[in-house]
C-alpha beads as a LAMMPS data file, in Angstrom:
LAMMPS data file: protein, C-alpha beads

56 atoms
55 bonds

1 atom types
1 bond types

-500.0 500.0 xlo xhi
-500.0 500.0 ylo yhi
-500.0 500.0 zlo zhi

Masses

1 110.0

Atoms # bond

1 1 1 381.208 88.311 34.252
2 1 1 379.634 90.149 36.875
3 1 1 376.469 92.663 36.919
4 1 1 376.740 96.084 36.306
5 1 1 376.498 98.491 38.863
6 1 1 374.057 101.484 39.555
7 1 1 376.696 104.812 39.140
8 1 1 374.981 105.869 42.264
9 1 1 374.548 103.356 44.787
10 1 1 376.783 100.566 43.624
11 1 1 373.372 98.030 43.153
12 1 1 373.107 95.720 40.652
13 1 1 371.369 97.362 37.432
14 1 1 367.454 96.922 36.529
15 1 1 367.429 96.369 32.863
16 1 1 364.735 99.047 33.222
17 1 1 366.753 101.617 34.474
18 1 1 369.929 100.588 33.031
19 1 1 372.692 101.847 33.424
20 1 1 370.953 102.537 37.009
21 1 1 369.585 100.365 39.733
22 1 1 366.382 102.563 40.357
23 1 1 363.859 105.014 38.981
24 1 1 365.193 107.710 42.535
25 1 1 369.676 107.061 41.283
26 1 1 368.547 107.934 37.098
27 1 1 366.314 111.427 38.816
28 1 1 369.144 111.850 41.804
29 1 1 371.620 111.732 38.338
30 1 1 369.587 114.358 36.469
31 1 1 369.677 116.650 39.638
32 1 1 373.140 116.249 39.138
33 1 1 373.459 117.363 35.167
34 1 1 370.595 120.391 36.120
35 1 1 371.870 121.583 39.119
36 1 1 375.635 122.167 37.949
37 1 1 377.197 119.002 39.633
38 1 1 378.965 117.448 36.642
39 1 1 380.598 119.829 34.013
40 1 1 381.966 118.988 30.989
41 1 1 384.858 121.186 30.862
42 1 1 385.728 122.899 27.431
43 1 1 388.989 123.081 25.548
44 1 1 390.673 126.082 24.800
45 1 1 391.190 125.486 20.816
46 1 1 387.009 125.489 21.023
47 1 1 387.129 128.469 22.441
48 1 1 389.417 129.839 19.540
49 1 1 387.495 128.088 17.365
50 1 1 384.301 129.373 18.211
51 1 1 386.381 133.229 18.517
52 1 1 387.361 132.794 14.972
53 1 1 384.394 132.144 13.350
54 1 1 383.139 135.614 15.010
55 1 1 385.347 137.391 12.972
56 1 1 384.456 136.203 9.735

Bonds

1 1 1 2
2 1 2 3
3 1 3 4
4 1 4 5
5 1 5 6
6 1 6 7
7 1 7 8
8 1 8 9
9 1 9 10
10 1 10 11
11 1 11 12
12 1 12 13
13 1 13 14
14 1 14 15
15 1 15 16
16 1 16 17
17 1 17 18
18 1 18 19
19 1 19 20
20 1 20 21
21 1 21 22
22 1 22 23
23 1 23 24
24 1 24 25
25 1 25 26
26 1 26 27
27 1 27 28
28 1 28 29
29 1 29 30
30 1 30 31
31 1 31 32
32 1 32 33
33 1 33 34
34 1 34 35
35 1 35 36
36 1 36 37
37 1 37 38
38 1 38 39
39 1 39 40
40 1 40 41
41 1 41 42
42 1 42 43
43 1 43 44
44 1 44 45
45 1 45 46
46 1 46 47
47 1 47 48
48 1 48 49
49 1 49 50
50 1 50 51
51 1 51 52
52 1 52 53
53 1 53 54
54 1 54 55
55 1 55 56
């Protein structure tokens, strides 16, 4: 089994920074989340449920 690779740079992961290889790559990933580069898509069903809850 090959070692896990860092999702940012592809180097082998370091146990203390898992799933990243270094603190730098962890910070790069955090910055991408905070700046909006990564987005978790919302479904229309979730919006409909929220709207119906507001109507009650």
